[in-house]
Structures are given as C-alpha cells and as structure tokens.
C-alpha positions as CSV (number, residue, x, y, z in Angstrom):
1,M,85.1,21.2,13.4
2,S,84.0,17.8,14.7
3,S,80.8,16.0,13.9
4,F,78.1,14.3,16.0
5,G,79.3,11.1,17.6
6,D,82.9,12.4,18.0
7,E,84.2,12.5,21.6
8,S,85.1,16.2,21.3
9,R,81.3,17.0,21.1
10,K,80.9,16.3,24.8
11,S,78.4,18.6,26.6
12,P,79.7,21.2,29.1
13,P,80.5,19.6,32.4
14,G,77.6,19.6,34.9
15,G,75.7,22.6,36.2
16,V,73.8,24.9,34.0
17,A,74.9,26.3,30.6
18,A,73.2,28.7,28.4
19,H,72.0,27.5,25.0
20,I,71.1,30.5,22.8
21,T,69.4,30.9,19.5
22,C,71.0,33.3,17.0
23,K,69.6,34.4,13.6
24,N,73.0,33.9,12.0
25,A,75.0,31.5,14.2
26,M,78.1,31.4,12.0
27,E,78.3,35.2,12.2
28,A,77.6,35.1,16.0
29,I,80.4,32.6,16.6
30,A,82.8,35.0,14.8
31,F,81.5,37.9,17.0
32,Y,81.9,36.0,20.3
33,K,85.4,35.1,19.3
34,A,86.2,38.8,18.7
35,A,84.2,40.3,21.5
36,F,84.9,37.8,24.3
37,G,87.9,35.8,23.2
38,A,85.6,32.7,22.8
39,V,87.2,29.4,21.7
40,E,85.0,27.2,19.6
41,V,85.0,23.6,21.0
42,F,82.5,22.0,18.6
43,R,80.3,22.8,15.7
44,N,77.7,20.6,13.9
45,M,76.2,22.0,10.7
46,H,72.7,21.3,9.4
47,E,72.5,19.2,6.2
48,D,71.8,22.4,4.3
49,G,75.5,23.3,5.0
50,E,74.5,26.9,6.0
51,R,72.9,26.7,9.5
52,V,74.5,25.6,12.7
53,M,72.6,22.8,14.5
54,Y,74.8,23.0,17.6
55,A,78.0,24.7,18.6
56,R,79.8,25.0,21.9
57,L,82.0,27.9,22.8
58,E,84.2,28.4,25.9
59,V,84.7,31.9,27.3
60,N,86.9,32.7,30.4
61,G,86.6,29.2,31.8
62,G,82.9,28.7,31.2
63,S,81.0,27.5,28.2
64,F,77.7,28.1,26.4
65,M,76.0,26.6,23.4
66,L,74.3,28.2,20.4
67,H,72.4,27.3,17.3
68,D,70.6,28.9,14.3
69,D,66.9,29.5,14.5
70,F,65.0,26.5,13.0
71,P,61.4,27.5,12.4
72,E,60.6,24.1,11.0
73,F,61.4,22.5,14.4
74,R,59.0,24.9,16.1
75,G,55.9,24.1,14.0
76,G,56.0,27.7,12.6
77,A,55.8,29.3,16.0
78,P,57.6,32.6,16.3
79,A,61.3,32.5,17.4
80,P,61.8,33.1,21.1
81,E,63.1,36.6,21.9
82,P,66.2,36.8,24.0
83,A,64.5,39.2,26.5
84,G,64.6,38.2,30.2
85,V,68.0,36.3,30.1
86,M,71.3,37.9,30.8
87,L,74.7,36.1,30.4
88,H,77.2,37.1,33.0
89,L,81.0,37.2,32.6
90,Q,83.0,37.5,35.8
91,V,86.4,38.6,34.6
92,D,89.8,40.0,35.7
93,D,89.4,43.4,34.1
94,A,85.9,44.7,33.4
95,D,87.1,47.7,31.5
96,A,89.2,45.7,29.0
97,W,86.4,43.1,28.4
98,Y,83.7,45.8,28.1
99,E,85.8,47.8,25.6
100,R,86.7,44.7,23.5
101,A,83.0,43.8,23.3
102,V,82.0,47.3,22.2
103,S,84.9,47.5,19.7
104,A,83.7,44.2,18.2
105,G,80.2,45.6,17.7
106,A,78.3,45.2,21.0
107,E,76.1,48.0,22.2
108,A,77.1,49.6,25.5
109,S,73.7,49.3,27.2
110,Y,74.6,49.9,30.8
111,P,77.8,51.9,31.4
112,L,80.6,50.4,33.5
113,A,80.7,51.8,37.0
114,D,81.9,50.9,40.4
115,Q,79.0,49.2,42.2
116,F,78.1,49.1,45.9
117,W,78.6,45.3,46.1
118,G,82.3,45.7,45.2
119,D,82.4,45.1,41.4
120,R,83.1,47.3,38.5
121,Y,80.0,46.3,36.4
122,G,78.1,47.1,33.2
123,H,76.1,45.5,30.4
124,V,76.6,45.2,26.6
125,K,74.0,43.9,24.1
126,D,75.3,41.7,21.3
127,P,74.2,42.1,17.7
128,Y,71.9,39.0,18.2
129,G,69.8,40.6,21.0
130,H,71.5,38.9,24.0
131,T,72.6,41.0,27.0
132,W,75.9,40.3,28.7
133,S,76.8,41.6,32.1
134,I,80.5,42.1,32.7
135,G,81.9,42.4,36.2
136,A,85.3,42.4,38.0
137,P,86.3,43.3,41.5
138,I,86.9,47.0,41.9
139,K,90.7,47.6,41.7
140,T,92.2,49.2,44.8
141,A,95.6,50.9,44.5
C-alpha cells in the first residue's frame, strides 16, 4: 500500500466519512473485504510495523477510514466504545449483503425484514463492535 505524502492517500471527497477505531485493524480490513466487498485504497502503518495508523476503504461507492487503537495518543484514557454509531449501507440486494456479512463472521443483530418506509432492512454487528445497517428497496414482482 501507499505511504503518507503519496497522492493516492487523498481523503474521501467532501461530506462526512466515518473514521473508526478497531482493536486489530489489519484483521478488520480483511473482514470488511470479505463481508462487504471493501476495496482498500490506502494504508499507512505505524513505525512498529504492526498497527495501522490510517487506512481508507471503499464500499459500494462510499468510503470510510479506520485505524488501530493507540492508547499512547489518548494519554492512557480508555478506548472509545463503538456504541451510539451505526454505519449504513444502502445496497441493491439487502439479503445478499446481509448474508455475505453474516457468512464472514458478523452477528445478525436485527433480522432483515420489509419495513414500512419501503426498504428491506436489518442490522449486523461486526467482530469489532460496530453496527452496520443494511437496506435496499423492497423488491416488487
């Protein structure tokens, strides 16, 4: 992967992008590739060669960033819990995306169902504590 200063490191284009902390970012990157078809755009490793300082992944036309936990940069404060934030994927086939995530190791935390607002929608929790909602328009035959 590229290193800092390289043009391919560019931040996501405008708007808001999630930047999540994972206890094992290398493992998380592999999980997101398997679960959501993520494409790794950039990775910068810490000088220890083991922890990810910054990585950017693209999923289904959007992007998010992630890194390992670095207690030394928090002055010893406890790591933030991922509670209270949900990452949403609006996709073409909610059943296929949901099943792929569960097959890759995500926990089915809110079963897929047709919802009153017109989406087939459910939640999975990834092995790193982050909740992902998955939705697609209800298919009509």
